[in-house]
Backbone of each chain as ProteinMPNN parsed JSONL, in Angstrom:
{"seq_chain_A": "MDDGHDIYRVFFYHDAVLVANRFQSPPQDEFDILAAWQTLAQTYNLDLCLCIASCLRRGIVNSEEAERFEHLGDSLASGFSISGLGQLIEATLVADRTITFGA", "coords_chain_A": {"N_chain_A": [[-17.798, 10.669, -12.488], [-19.442, 11.94, -14.262], [-21.558, 12.428, -12.641], [-20.899, 14.65, -11.269], [-18.765, 14.436, -9.513], [-15.4, 15.065, -8.389], [-12.153, 13.917, -9.211], [-9.42, 13.806, -7.262], [-6.893, 12.67, -7.302], [-5.267, 9.836, -8.809], [-3.73, 7.148, -7.418], [-1.118, 4.903, -7.877], [-0.026, 1.84, -6.652], [2.006, -0.838, -5.272], [1.816, -3.737, -7.399], [0.285, -2.376, -9.218], [1.595, -0.304, -10.458], [2.642, -1.33, -12.73], [0.892, -0.932, -14.742], [1.693, 1.336, -16.023], [3.784, 0.67, -17.653], [5.365, 1.296, -20.574], [6.141, -0.459, -22.496], [4.419, -2.556, -22.828], [2.564, -4.86, -24.78], [-0.32, -5.85, -25.452], [-2.218, -8.689, -26.73], [-4.299, -8.289, -29.663], [-6.984, -8.943, -29.235], [-7.364, -8.54, -26.578], [-8.037, -6.564, -23.629], [-6.732, -3.302, -23.59], [-5.209, -1.995, -21.134], [-3.483, 0.083, -20.494], [-3.821, 1.987, -22.572], [-6.476, 2.569, -22.063], [-6.394, 3.838, -19.554], [-4.887, 6.07, -20.24], [-6.558, 7.389, -22.035], [-8.746, 7.915, -20.379], [-7.537, 9.609, -18.5], [-6.846, 11.757, -20.09], [-9.322, 12.637, -20.99], [-10.603, 13.5, -18.647], [-8.719, 15.027, -17.413], [-6.915, 13.887, -15.439], [-4.808, 13.334, -12.559], [-2.399, 11.098, -12.648], [-0.585, 9.19, -10.614], [2.384, 7.588, -9.588], [3.894, 5.345, -7.219], [7.21, 5.792, -6.287], [9.01, 3.945, -5.121], [7.728, 1.493, -5.498], [7.783, 1.509, -8.283], [10.565, 1.485, -8.966], [11.359, -1.011, -8.029], [10.095, -2.583, -9.894], [10.919, -1.942, -12.399], [9.891, 0.33, -13.658], [10.671, 3.29, -14.954], [11.238, 6.798, -15.241], [12.766, 9.32, -17.399], [14.674, 10.661, -15.837], [15.168, 8.884, -13.671], [16.062, 6.7, -15.113], [18.472, 7.655, -16.022], [19.782, 8.06, -13.6], [20.062, 5.439, -12.636], [21.473, 4.376, -14.635], [20.192, 3.09, -16.814], [19.281, 1.864, -20.101], [17.153, 3.162, -21.295], [14.0, 4.917, -20.739], [10.98, 3.619, -19.216], [8.497, 4.507, -18.685], [5.149, 5.194, -19.391], [3.46, 7.788, -21.278], [1.554, 10.409, -19.714], [1.569, 9.6, -17.111], [2.931, 10.196, -13.817], [5.82, 9.936, -11.709], [6.055, 9.693, -8.285], [6.037, 10.106, -4.683], [5.011, 8.183, -1.717], [3.924, 10.086, -0.076], [2.199, 11.51, -1.639], [-0.022, 9.872, -1.826], [-0.937, 9.855, 0.836], [-1.39, 12.573, 1.249], [-3.4, 13.086, -0.641], [-5.387, 11.462, 0.412], [-5.99, 12.828, 2.734], [-6.901, 15.267, 1.796], [-9.06, 14.781, 0.07], [-12.62, 14.038, 0.193], [-13.414, 11.461, 0.073], [-11.834, 8.264, -0.053], [-11.013, 5.764, -2.236], [-10.174, 2.413, -2.481], [-8.803, 0.016, -4.634], [-8.526, -3.445, -5.3], [-6.837, -4.284, -3.148]], "CA_chain_A": [[-17.427, 12.005, -12.937], [-20.633, 12.512, -14.892], [-22.467, 12.818, -11.557], [-20.412, 15.865, -10.64], [-17.657, 14.207, -8.589], [-14.057, 15.36, -8.869], [-11.12, 12.979, -8.766], [-8.263, 14.613, -6.889], [-5.676, 11.99, -7.768], [-5.263, 8.373, -8.849], [-2.402, 6.738, -6.965], [-0.817, 3.502, -8.21], [0.896, 1.29, -5.659], [2.235, -2.279, -5.471], [1.924, -4.148, -8.801], [-0.515, -1.503, -10.087], [2.46, 0.602, -11.229], [2.964, -1.971, -14.014], [-0.031, -0.355, -15.734], [2.372, 2.432, -16.716], [4.906, 0.175, -18.451], [5.031, 1.652, -21.962], [6.57, -1.531, -23.407], [3.467, -3.663, -22.903], [1.881, -5.018, -26.072], [-1.314, -6.915, -25.29], [-2.81, -9.194, -27.977], [-5.341, -7.382, -30.165], [-8.32, -9.27, -28.725], [-7.411, -8.322, -25.13], [-8.233, -5.174, -23.199], [-5.491, -2.535, -23.478], [-5.478, -1.214, -19.929], [-2.679, 1.311, -20.533], [-4.513, 2.94, -23.456], [-7.728, 2.97, -21.408], [-6.055, 4.826, -18.529], [-4.434, 7.31, -20.893], [-7.741, 8.054, -22.584], [-9.519, 8.416, -19.239], [-6.809, 10.729, -17.901], [-6.919, 12.884, -21.015], [-10.706, 13.101, -21.022], [-10.987, 14.176, -17.411], [-7.551, 15.737, -16.897], [-6.608, 13.23, -14.164], [-3.441, 13.231, -12.066], [-2.061, 9.684, -12.46], [0.654, 9.278, -9.851], [2.914, 6.27, -9.229], [4.849, 5.297, -6.104], [8.553, 5.61, -6.858], [9.646, 2.715, -4.617], [7.092, 0.39, -6.231], [8.243, 1.587, -9.667], [11.966, 1.099, -9.136], [11.429, -2.464, -7.864], [9.472, -3.291, -11.008], [11.462, -1.512, -13.683], [9.196, 1.468, -14.269], [11.525, 4.464, -14.71], [11.173, 7.934, -16.165], [14.099, 9.572, -17.955], [15.636, 11.01, -14.759], [15.555, 7.675, -12.931], [16.837, 5.867, -16.038], [19.828, 8.209, -16.029], [20.358, 7.837, -12.272], [20.423, 4.028, -12.482], [22.223, 4.02, -15.852], [19.453, 2.199, -17.709], [19.405, 2.286, -21.503], [16.072, 4.075, -21.648], [12.926, 4.95, -19.751], [9.888, 2.686, -19.5], [7.257, 5.112, -18.216], [4.226, 5.639, -20.438], [3.07, 9.191, -21.146], [0.32, 10.618, -18.964], [1.789, 9.2, -15.721], [4.087, 10.791, -13.157], [6.369, 9.139, -10.609], [6.24, 10.499, -7.081], [6.2, 9.285, -3.477], [3.852, 7.804, -0.913], [3.338, 11.285, 0.494], [1.098, 11.923, -2.525], [-1.183, 9.063, -1.442], [-1.439, 10.301, 2.134], [-1.904, 13.939, 1.073], [-4.686, 13.004, -1.346], [-6.332, 10.868, 1.349], [-6.394, 13.84, 3.71], [-7.556, 16.384, 1.118], [-10.32, 14.36, -0.542], [-13.63, 13.624, 1.168], [-13.531, 10.002, -0.011], [-10.71, 7.544, -0.636], [-11.476, 4.448, -2.681], [-9.041, 1.523, -2.762], [-9.165, -1.137, -5.465], [-7.604, -4.574, -5.451], [-5.818, -4.391, -2.099]], "C_chain_A": [[-18.648, 12.713, -13.534], [-21.662, 12.959, -13.853], [-21.955, 14.032, -10.783], [-19.307, 15.657, -9.616], [-16.337, 14.652, -9.235], [-13.107, 14.279, -8.374], [-9.853, 13.784, -8.523], [-6.978, 13.987, -7.433], [-5.959, 10.499, -7.878], [-3.848, 7.94, -8.49], [-2.209, 5.247, -7.211], [0.275, 2.995, -7.277], [1.024, -0.207, -5.902], [2.372, -2.565, -6.989], [1.154, -3.232, -9.754], [0.363, -0.562, -10.912], [2.795, 0.003, -12.596], [2.006, -1.533, -15.121], [0.699, 0.661, -16.606], [3.617, 1.983, -17.482], [4.613, 0.398, -19.944], [5.423, 0.564, -22.966], [5.553, -2.662, -23.521], [2.742, -3.663, -24.245], [0.869, -6.144, -25.968], [-1.824, -7.403, -26.656], [-4.024, -8.344, -28.37], [-6.722, -7.67, -29.593], [-8.399, -9.138, -27.195], [-7.523, -6.837, -24.823], [-6.887, -4.482, -23.011], [-5.641, -1.553, -22.312], [-4.686, 0.09, -19.907], [-3.378, 2.383, -21.38], [-5.786, 3.46, -22.796], [-7.458, 4.027, -20.336], [-5.657, 6.16, -19.163], [-5.61, 8.099, -21.447], [-8.563, 8.691, -21.465], [-8.867, 9.67, -18.65], [-6.91, 11.975, -18.772], [-8.313, 13.513, -21.012], [-11.041, 13.96, -19.818], [-9.837, 14.931, -16.753], [-7.137, 15.203, -15.511], [-5.119, 13.276, -13.848], [-3.157, 11.753, -11.773], [-0.667, 9.607, -11.854], [1.101, 7.883, -9.411], [3.871, 6.378, -8.054], [6.237, 4.965, -6.641], [9.208, 4.317, -6.38], [9.069, 1.487, -5.321], [7.602, 0.332, -7.671], [9.658, 1.031, -9.831], [12.142, -0.404, -8.964], [11.002, -3.198, -9.126], [9.911, -2.782, -12.371], [10.667, -0.441, -14.393], [10.017, 2.721, -13.942], [11.227, 5.567, -15.725], [12.599, 8.278, -16.606], [15.127, 9.915, -16.876], [16.118, 9.769, -14.01], [16.389, 6.748, -13.81], [18.294, 6.329, -16.052], [20.529, 7.886, -14.701], [20.838, 6.395, -12.105], [21.13, 3.479, -13.732], [21.516, 2.931, -16.665], [19.535, 2.751, -19.125], [18.31, 3.262, -21.92], [15.008, 4.053, -20.586], [11.801, 4.007, -20.169], [8.522, 3.254, -19.125], [6.402, 5.614, -19.379], [3.839, 7.099, -20.212], [1.733, 9.289, -20.406], [0.45, 10.248, -17.498], [2.956, 9.985, -15.135], [4.518, 9.9, -11.996], [6.607, 10.067, -9.425], [6.273, 9.57, -5.869], [4.898, 9.007, -2.755], [3.167, 9.001, -0.257], [2.144, 11.766, -0.32], [-0.178, 11.146, -2.21], [-1.799, 9.603, -0.146], [-2.064, 11.697, 1.997], [-3.287, 13.919, 0.413], [-5.772, 12.444, -0.431], [-6.879, 11.924, 2.307], [-7.189, 14.973, 3.07], [-8.949, 15.99, 0.611], [-11.347, 13.951, 0.523], [-13.891, 12.119, 1.117], [-12.238, 9.433, -0.585], [-11.204, 6.152, -1.0], [-10.258, 3.613, -3.07], [-9.533, 0.34, -3.58], [-8.092, -2.209, -5.359], [-6.546, -4.7, -4.392], [-5.655, -5.852, -1.688]], "O_chain_A": [[-18.854, 13.91, -13.337], [-22.534, 13.775, -14.15], [-22.523, 14.396, -9.754], [-18.939, 16.599, -8.914], [-16.182, 14.618, -10.456], [-13.243, 13.785, -7.254], [-9.283, 14.367, -9.445], [-6.1, 14.678, -7.949], [-6.782, 9.958, -7.14], [-2.885, 8.309, -9.162], [-3.033, 4.429, -6.803], [1.333, 3.606, -7.124], [0.238, -0.784, -6.654], [2.943, -1.778, -7.743], [1.348, -3.302, -10.968], [-0.072, -0.072, -11.954], [3.184, 0.725, -13.514], [2.282, -1.741, -16.303], [0.371, 0.831, -17.78], [4.416, 2.816, -17.912], [3.72, -0.237, -20.505], [5.08, 0.651, -24.145], [5.794, -3.633, -24.239], [2.363, -2.616, -24.77], [1.161, -7.276, -26.354], [-1.86, -6.637, -27.619], [-4.687, -7.757, -27.514], [-7.546, -6.764, -29.472], [-9.377, -9.569, -26.584], [-7.161, -5.979, -25.629], [-6.0, -5.018, -22.347], [-6.131, -0.436, -22.48], [-5.155, 1.092, -19.368], [-3.508, 3.533, -20.961], [-6.139, 4.63, -22.941], [-8.204, 5.0, -20.22], [-6.037, 7.23, -18.688], [-5.654, 9.324, -21.342], [-9.015, 9.831, -21.572], [-9.54, 10.654, -18.343], [-7.042, 13.093, -18.273], [-8.467, 14.734, -21.028], [-11.677, 15.007, -19.941], [-9.986, 15.424, -15.635], [-7.026, 15.961, -14.547], [-4.278, 13.261, -14.747], [-3.622, 11.219, -10.766], [0.32, 9.926, -12.517], [0.294, 7.093, -8.922], [4.574, 7.377, -7.906], [6.417, 3.981, -7.359], [9.895, 3.656, -7.158], [9.797, 0.566, -5.691], [7.826, -0.749, -8.215], [9.918, 0.214, -10.715], [12.96, -1.019, -9.649], [11.479, -4.298, -9.404], [9.33, -3.155, -13.39], [10.759, -0.313, -15.614], [10.054, 3.161, -12.793], [10.996, 5.302, -16.905], [13.543, 7.59, -16.218], [16.291, 9.524, -16.966], [17.311, 9.614, -13.745], [17.309, 6.089, -13.327], [19.221, 5.52, -16.088], [21.696, 7.496, -14.676], [21.886, 6.15, -11.508], [21.349, 2.274, -13.858], [22.143, 1.984, -17.139], [19.815, 3.931, -19.335], [18.521, 4.094, -22.802], [15.083, 3.272, -19.638], [11.689, 3.643, -21.34], [7.508, 2.564, -19.235], [6.873, 6.361, -20.237], [3.887, 7.589, -19.084], [0.902, 8.383, -20.463], [-0.448, 10.54, -16.708], [3.863, 10.393, -15.861], [3.705, 9.208, -11.384], [7.276, 11.093, -9.548], [6.512, 8.372, -6.017], [3.836, 9.515, -3.117], [1.984, 8.944, 0.076], [1.202, 12.349, 0.217], [-1.281, 11.683, -2.311], [-3.013, 9.782, -0.045], [-3.127, 11.968, 2.555], [-4.208, 14.62, 0.831], [-6.923, 12.879, -0.478], [-8.062, 11.923, 2.648], [-8.048, 15.574, 3.715], [-9.896, 16.769, 0.711], [-10.973, 13.562, 1.63], [-14.519, 11.566, 2.02], [-11.623, 10.022, -1.474], [-11.754, 5.445, -0.156], [-9.425, 4.036, -3.872], [-10.556, -0.265, -3.259], [-6.898, -1.91, -5.332], [-5.448, -5.175, -4.682], [-4.844, -6.161, -0.815]]}, "seq_chain_B": "MRQILFVLSHGPGSTIAAQESFDALLAGSAFAEASALFIGNGVLQLITSDSQLEMPPRKNFNVAFSAMPDFDIHRIYCCAASFHERGLIHQDLCIRPKLLQPDAVAELWKTFDRVLCF", "coords_chain_B": {"N_chain_B": [[-5.172, 16.695, 14.376], [-5.541, 14.552, 11.597], [-6.891, 11.225, 11.69], [-5.732, 8.167, 10.57], [-6.494, 4.887, 9.64], [-4.596, 2.114, 8.923], [-5.086, -0.736, 7.175], [-3.831, -3.867, 7.206], [-3.492, -6.556, 5.253], [-2.105, -8.398, 3.813], [-0.255, -11.427, 3.532], [3.069, -12.234, 4.747], [6.13, -12.717, 2.854], [5.471, -14.347, 0.188], [4.976, -12.352, -1.742], [5.955, -8.907, -2.346], [4.134, -7.281, -1.266], [3.27, -7.02, 1.462], [5.442, -5.822, 2.714], [5.593, -3.415, 1.303], [3.207, -2.313, 2.103], [3.681, -1.794, 4.778], [5.604, 0.176, 4.477], [3.966, 2.198, 3.517], [2.44, 2.694, 5.77], [4.382, 3.764, 7.499], [5.04, 6.06, 6.052], [2.606, 7.366, 6.188], [2.515, 7.992, 8.869], [3.981, 10.256, 9.072], [2.392, 12.294, 8.227], [-0.06, 12.183, 9.421], [-2.109, 11.01, 12.195], [-1.357, 7.859, 12.594], [-2.628, 4.524, 12.62], [-2.568, 0.938, 13.024], [-4.074, -1.984, 11.682], [-3.963, -5.384, 11.764], [-5.081, -7.972, 9.793], [-6.815, -10.906, 8.517], [-4.633, -12.77, 6.385], [-2.71, -10.967, 6.977], [-2.103, -10.989, 9.692], [-0.121, -12.82, 9.923], [2.178, -11.474, 9.409], [3.02, -10.644, 11.83], [4.358, -12.622, 13.114], [7.163, -13.57, 14.942], [10.532, -12.987, 13.874], [12.332, -14.957, 14.587], [10.954, -17.343, 14.52], [10.361, -17.652, 11.91], [11.137, -18.762, 8.64], [13.867, -17.437, 6.963], [13.39, -16.143, 3.873], [14.93, -15.737, 1.088], [14.393, -13.727, -1.875], [13.249, -12.08, -0.021], [13.224, -9.877, 2.783], [13.168, -10.018, 6.369], [11.159, -7.83, 7.224], [9.716, -7.252, 9.437], [11.219, -6.894, 11.69], [11.363, -4.262, 12.111], [8.979, -3.569, 13.248], [8.883, -3.171, 15.995], [9.72, -0.627, 16.19], [7.628, 1.009, 15.726], [6.321, 2.66, 17.72], [8.185, 4.751, 17.836], [7.63, 6.089, 15.552], [5.394, 7.353, 16.217], [3.244, 5.64, 16.082], [0.944, 4.295, 17.85], [-1.363, 2.919, 18.329], [-2.039, -0.25, 17.765], [-3.575, -2.872, 16.265], [-5.023, -6.185, 16.163], [-6.866, -8.574, 14.413], [-8.794, -10.74, 16.227], [-10.124, -13.053, 15.429], [-8.874, -13.742, 12.989], [-6.374, -14.213, 14.001], [-6.725, -16.446, 15.755], [-7.807, -18.329, 13.99], [-5.604, -19.02, 12.521], [-4.112, -20.439, 14.249], [-2.341, -19.143, 15.991], [-0.294, -18.166, 18.794], [0.334, -15.943, 21.564], [3.049, -15.954, 22.111], [4.198, -16.276, 19.66], [4.38, -13.826, 18.485], [5.954, -10.746, 17.397], [5.435, -8.277, 18.388], [3.133, -6.653, 20.673], [0.081, -6.496, 19.845], [-3.251, -5.061, 20.181], [-5.799, -7.3, 20.657], [-8.742, -7.694, 18.805], [-12.158, -8.557, 18.764], [-14.321, -9.616, 16.034], [-16.686, -7.951, 15.968], [-15.795, -5.726, 17.324], [-13.809, -4.904, 15.614], [-15.323, -4.02, 13.479], [-16.531, -1.807, 14.666], [-14.292, -0.29, 15.131], [-13.472, 0.807, 12.656], [-15.209, 2.895, 12.311], [-14.277, 4.886, 13.928], [-12.254, 6.267, 12.788], [-10.918, 8.932, 10.716], [-10.075, 8.384, 8.154], [-9.685, 5.394, 6.224], [-7.33, 3.195, 5.046], [-6.839, 0.529, 2.914], [-4.733, -2.245, 2.554]], "CA_chain_B": [[-4.528, 15.872, 13.344], [-6.424, 13.512, 11.084], [-6.55, 9.86, 12.09], [-5.839, 7.204, 9.471], [-6.3, 3.478, 9.972], [-3.997, 1.312, 7.855], [-5.518, -2.124, 7.301], [-2.768, -4.65, 6.581], [-4.116, -7.872, 5.081], [-1.265, -9.299, 3.001], [0.683, -12.288, 4.233], [4.467, -11.934, 4.434], [6.816, -13.793, 2.141], [5.402, -14.696, -1.223], [5.118, -11.147, -2.561], [6.507, -7.752, -1.644], [2.993, -6.425, -0.903], [3.212, -6.729, 2.895], [6.519, -4.873, 3.018], [5.213, -2.113, 0.748], [2.128, -1.778, 2.929], [4.314, -1.25, 5.985], [6.212, 1.447, 4.046], [2.883, 3.192, 3.44], [2.097, 3.028, 7.154], [5.414, 4.67, 8.016], [4.874, 7.341, 5.35], [1.399, 7.978, 6.727], [2.754, 8.491, 10.228], [4.615, 11.568, 8.965], [1.393, 13.292, 7.832], [-1.306, 12.041, 10.171], [-2.017, 10.075, 13.312], [-1.546, 6.574, 11.922], [-2.815, 3.319, 13.426], [-2.467, -0.251, 12.178], [-4.906, -3.147, 11.982], [-3.55, -6.591, 11.045], [-6.288, -8.783, 9.615], [-6.638, -11.945, 7.493], [-3.251, -13.252, 6.37], [-1.847, -9.904, 7.501], [-1.651, -11.293, 11.055], [1.103, -13.634, 9.834], [3.324, -10.548, 9.425], [3.403, -10.385, 13.218], [5.144, -13.738, 13.656], [8.527, -13.127, 15.203], [11.499, -13.416, 12.86], [13.022, -16.166, 15.045], [10.216, -18.554, 14.172], [10.08, -17.643, 10.469], [12.29, -19.042, 7.792], [14.296, -16.327, 6.102], [13.178, -16.614, 2.509], [15.459, -14.795, 0.112], [15.044, -12.447, -1.642], [12.506, -11.227, 0.919], [13.867, -9.702, 4.076], [12.228, -9.981, 7.487], [10.989, -6.403, 7.519], [8.974, -7.026, 10.685], [12.11, -6.493, 12.793], [11.124, -2.82, 12.308], [7.681, -3.342, 13.878], [9.041, -2.672, 17.369], [10.028, 0.808, 16.108], [6.416, 1.776, 15.405], [6.085, 3.783, 18.652], [9.085, 5.862, 17.498], [6.975, 6.811, 14.461], [4.122, 7.787, 16.79], [2.165, 4.687, 15.801], [0.766, 3.705, 19.178], [-2.535, 2.034, 18.348], [-1.78, -1.384, 16.878], [-4.64, -3.834, 16.517], [-4.974, -7.446, 15.433], [-8.172, -9.235, 14.413], [-8.684, -11.947, 17.052], [-10.599, -14.212, 14.664], [-7.79, -14.096, 12.06], [-5.28, -14.691, 14.853], [-7.012, -17.786, 16.254], [-8.002, -19.221, 12.841], [-4.294, -19.456, 12.044], [-3.447, -21.202, 15.302], [-1.241, -18.389, 16.59], [-0.316, -17.855, 20.221], [1.011, -14.667, 21.787], [4.506, -16.131, 22.088], [4.663, -16.244, 18.273], [4.339, -12.478, 17.92], [7.116, -9.901, 17.659], [4.957, -7.113, 19.149], [1.907, -6.978, 21.393], [-1.06, -5.694, 19.392], [-4.494, -5.267, 20.929], [-6.662, -8.233, 19.927], [-10.125, -7.225, 18.716], [-13.15, -9.467, 18.199], [-14.845, -9.052, 14.779], [-17.629, -6.83, 16.137], [-14.996, -4.564, 17.72], [-13.129, -4.45, 14.387], [-16.322, -3.254, 12.726], [-16.688, -0.518, 15.359], [-13.027, 0.45, 15.031], [-13.435, 1.549, 11.387], [-16.031, 4.113, 12.399], [-13.642, 5.893, 14.768], [-11.161, 6.919, 12.054], [-11.291, 9.851, 9.642], [-9.785, 7.72, 6.885], [-9.231, 4.009, 6.312], [-6.635, 2.763, 3.829], [-6.697, -0.932, 2.933], [-3.628, -2.811, 1.769]], "C_chain_B": [[-5.472, 14.747, 12.896], [-5.939, 12.123, 11.506], [-6.775, 8.914, 10.918], [-5.605, 5.8, 10.014], [-5.73, 2.757, 8.748], [-4.359, -0.146, 8.107], [-4.548, -2.992, 6.506], [-3.22, -6.102, 6.468], [-3.286, -8.835, 4.238], [-0.378, -10.16, 3.892], [2.103, -11.91, 3.873], [5.01, -12.975, 3.462], [6.632, -13.848, 0.651], [5.49, -13.488, -2.156], [5.659, -10.017, -1.689], [5.39, -6.891, -1.032], [2.976, -6.05, 0.581], [4.252, -5.676, 3.274], [6.177, -3.473, 2.499], [4.08, -1.471, 1.552], [2.679, -1.153, 4.206], [4.995, 0.093, 5.666], [5.161, 2.554, 4.005], [2.474, 3.645, 4.833], [3.105, 4.029, 7.726], [5.3, 6.046, 7.357], [3.674, 8.086, 5.924], [1.623, 8.598, 8.089], [3.391, 9.878, 10.213], [3.584, 12.673, 8.727], [0.152, 13.297, 8.717], [-1.073, 11.135, 11.373], [-2.371, 8.691, 12.779], [-1.711, 5.445, 12.933], [-2.829, 2.132, 12.477], [-3.431, -1.325, 12.653], [-4.421, -4.314, 11.119], [-4.739, -7.535, 10.989], [-6.061, -9.796, 8.492], [-5.213, -12.479, 7.552], [-2.258, -12.211, 6.868], [-1.341, -10.203, 8.911], [-0.358, -12.112, 11.032], [2.363, -12.766, 9.786], [3.879, -10.391, 10.834], [4.264, -11.493, 13.814], [6.608, -13.318, 13.771], [9.515, -13.743, 14.213], [12.182, -14.725, 13.259], [12.31, -17.432, 14.585], [9.813, -18.58, 12.697], [11.335, -18.022, 9.712], [12.624, -17.777, 7.01], [14.193, -16.832, 4.671], [13.706, -15.597, 1.507], [14.601, -14.821, -1.137], [14.3, -11.542, -0.655], [13.289, -11.072, 2.215], [12.794, -9.683, 5.17], [12.04, -8.543, 7.942], [10.303, -6.184, 8.857], [9.886, -6.784, 11.891], [11.909, -5.004, 13.093], [9.812, -2.545, 13.04], [7.823, -2.736, 15.275], [9.362, -1.179, 17.378], [8.777, 1.646, 15.86], [6.133, 2.906, 16.398], [6.985, 4.993, 18.369], [8.524, 6.698, 16.349], [5.599, 7.327, 14.907], [2.954, 6.919, 16.349], [1.963, 3.898, 17.09], [-0.412, 2.737, 19.232], [-2.345, 0.95, 17.296], [-2.759, -2.5, 17.242], [-4.43, -5.099, 15.682], [-6.352, -8.088, 15.534], [-8.04, -10.578, 15.145], [-9.105, -13.187, 16.271], [-9.512, -14.685, 13.701], [-6.638, -14.753, 12.814], [-5.528, -16.141, 15.268], [-7.205, -18.795, 15.114], [-6.672, -19.8, 12.362], [-3.459, -20.134, 13.119], [-2.302, -20.468, 15.976], [-1.41, -18.29, 18.107], [0.542, -16.607, 20.433], [2.533, -14.777, 21.698], [5.068, -16.083, 20.672], [4.916, -14.819, 17.779], [5.548, -11.628, 18.318], [6.72, -8.621, 18.398], [3.659, -7.521, 19.843], [0.759, -6.09, 20.912], [-2.263, -5.944, 20.286], [-5.396, -6.175, 20.094], [-8.108, -7.742, 19.966], [-11.014, -8.308, 18.129], [-13.773, -8.795, 16.961], [-15.819, -7.88, 14.96], [-16.876, -5.561, 16.566], [-14.216, -4.01, 16.537], [-14.078, -3.572, 13.581], [-16.527, -1.87, 13.344], [-15.465, 0.364, 15.165], [-12.998, 1.349, 13.788], [-14.141, 2.89, 11.51], [-15.308, 5.235, 13.131], [-12.522, 6.635, 14.047], [-11.688, 7.861, 10.977], [-11.133, 9.194, 8.277], [-9.332, 6.289, 7.145], [-8.568, 3.657, 4.986], [-6.375, 1.267, 3.915], [-5.557, -1.389, 2.025], [-3.695, -4.33, 1.828]], "O_chain_B": [[-6.109, 14.086, 13.716], [-4.741, 11.884, 11.657], [-7.864, 8.862, 10.347], [-4.648, 5.554, 10.748], [-6.321, 2.791, 7.668], [-3.982, -0.72, 9.129], [-4.451, -2.871, 5.284], [-3.32, -6.801, 7.476], [-3.712, -9.96, 3.977], [0.18, -9.682, 4.88], [2.337, -11.328, 2.814], [4.388, -14.021, 3.276], [7.524, -13.446, -0.097], [6.032, -13.601, -3.255], [5.799, -10.152, -0.474], [5.665, -5.896, -0.363], [2.703, -4.9, 0.926], [3.977, -4.761, 4.051], [6.436, -2.474, 3.169], [4.002, -0.248, 1.669], [2.2, -0.113, 4.657], [4.967, 1.022, 6.473], [5.42, 3.691, 4.401], [2.196, 4.823, 5.057], [2.725, 5.015, 8.357], [5.446, 7.072, 8.021], [3.728, 9.3, 6.122], [1.004, 9.604, 8.433], [3.351, 10.595, 11.212], [3.855, 13.845, 8.989], [-0.591, 14.278, 8.762], [0.007, 10.571, 11.548], [-3.54, 8.388, 12.541], [-1.032, 5.405, 13.959], [-3.07, 2.285, 11.28], [-3.593, -1.554, 13.851], [-4.463, -4.243, 9.891], [-5.334, -7.859, 12.017], [-5.221, -9.58, 7.618], [-4.645, -12.626, 8.635], [-1.103, -12.531, 7.148], [-0.272, -9.73, 9.294], [0.406, -12.104, 11.997], [3.465, -13.233, 10.075], [5.048, -10.053, 11.02], [4.834, -11.328, 14.892], [7.201, -12.787, 12.832], [9.345, -14.88, 13.774], [12.568, -15.514, 12.397], [12.939, -18.451, 14.299], [9.021, -19.425, 12.281], [12.447, -17.654, 10.09], [11.734, -17.129, 6.46], [14.826, -17.821, 4.301], [12.979, -14.683, 1.12], [14.093, -15.894, -1.46], [14.669, -10.382, -0.472], [13.933, -12.01, 2.684], [11.636, -9.362, 4.9], [12.662, -8.089, 8.902], [10.297, -5.066, 9.371], [9.402, -6.503, 12.987], [12.237, -4.535, 14.183], [9.552, -1.403, 13.418], [7.013, -1.909, 15.695], [9.293, -0.532, 18.423], [8.863, 2.873, 15.79], [5.747, 4.0, 15.984], [6.593, 6.13, 18.632], [8.886, 7.862, 16.183], [4.758, 7.686, 14.083], [1.82, 7.388, 16.252], [2.706, 2.962, 17.385], [-0.453, 1.844, 20.079], [-2.472, 1.198, 16.097], [-2.769, -3.002, 18.366], [-3.76, -5.084, 14.65], [-6.939, -8.141, 16.615], [-7.268, -11.443, 14.732], [-8.51, -14.253, 16.43], [-9.252, -15.884, 13.599], [-6.019, -15.707, 12.342], [-4.634, -16.978, 15.145], [-6.826, -19.959, 15.236], [-6.616, -20.924, 11.862], [-2.266, -20.375, 12.939], [-1.379, -21.104, 16.484], [-2.525, -18.327, 18.626], [1.369, -16.259, 19.591], [3.218, -13.845, 21.275], [6.267, -15.875, 20.486], [5.591, -14.625, 16.768], [6.091, -11.764, 19.414], [7.578, -7.951, 18.973], [3.15, -8.619, 19.618], [0.494, -5.046, 21.507], [-2.295, -6.909, 21.05], [-5.719, -5.851, 18.951], [-8.632, -7.416, 21.031], [-10.671, -8.912, 17.113], [-13.761, -7.57, 16.843], [-15.779, -6.921, 14.189], [-17.275, -4.452, 16.211], [-13.982, -2.804, 16.45], [-13.692, -2.521, 13.07], [-16.679, -0.88, 12.627], [-15.567, 1.585, 15.051], [-12.56, 2.497, 13.852], [-13.737, 3.883, 10.906], [-15.668, 6.403, 12.985], [-11.904, 7.532, 14.62], [-12.751, 7.634, 10.399], [-11.935, 9.408, 7.368], [-8.681, 6.003, 8.15], [-9.175, 3.803, 3.925], [-5.764, 0.791, 4.872], [-5.447, -0.963, 0.875], [-2.857, -5.008, 1.234]]}, "name": "protein", "num_of_chains": 2, "seq": "MDDGHDIYRVFFYHDAVLVANRFQSPPQDEFDILAAWQTLAQTYNLDLCLCIASCLRRGIVNSEEAERFEHLGDSLASGFSISGLGQLIEATLVADRTITFGAMRQILFVLSHGPGSTIAAQESFDALLAGSAFAEASALFIGNGVLQLITSDSQLEMPPRKNFNVAFSAMPDFDIHRIYCCAASFHERGLIHQDLCIRPKLLQPDAVAELWKTFDRVLCF"}
């Protein structure tokens, strides 16, 4: 980012959606990956987007989905949004580079 | 229309990753000209359901592979080295992908506008 690149979107798929589980409480001497993403997103105004099918399988729900599936509450951390695979494909087509991590 | 190559490298069974990757391929076919490359343990996804044990709670999602042409996914490739390393024969497969030698796989990547690895 400091070199002048723009990040169009960060898309979380597969197990990566678990990053957005707001109930995680890592031990104090371990890296807090959720807090790190939230700080990064705030600093650079990033669009952090999660795949809804991956989320529902793994118990990551926003308030609307929690209501739809009659869960007691939502589990989605702030700073993230839940959307569909179309967002991944659209971003791939719009951006001049697509970088995949941990496939 | 942009051309996207979906590289599918997860084995079937132990995790949901292979099935989710196939979902991404189908989603991609709605927005672009999508093609598939099965490589590494991903080639094991191609084994016909008849010769695979059904392992609950996973379902044999590869019964949908034969529907790929209906989603305008016509170019389906398989890494020949991955295929032979795992002792597969054509009779094991549920579809007929085009087998590519490793040097042809390397060339294949260059012909696509975008490559998405799963």
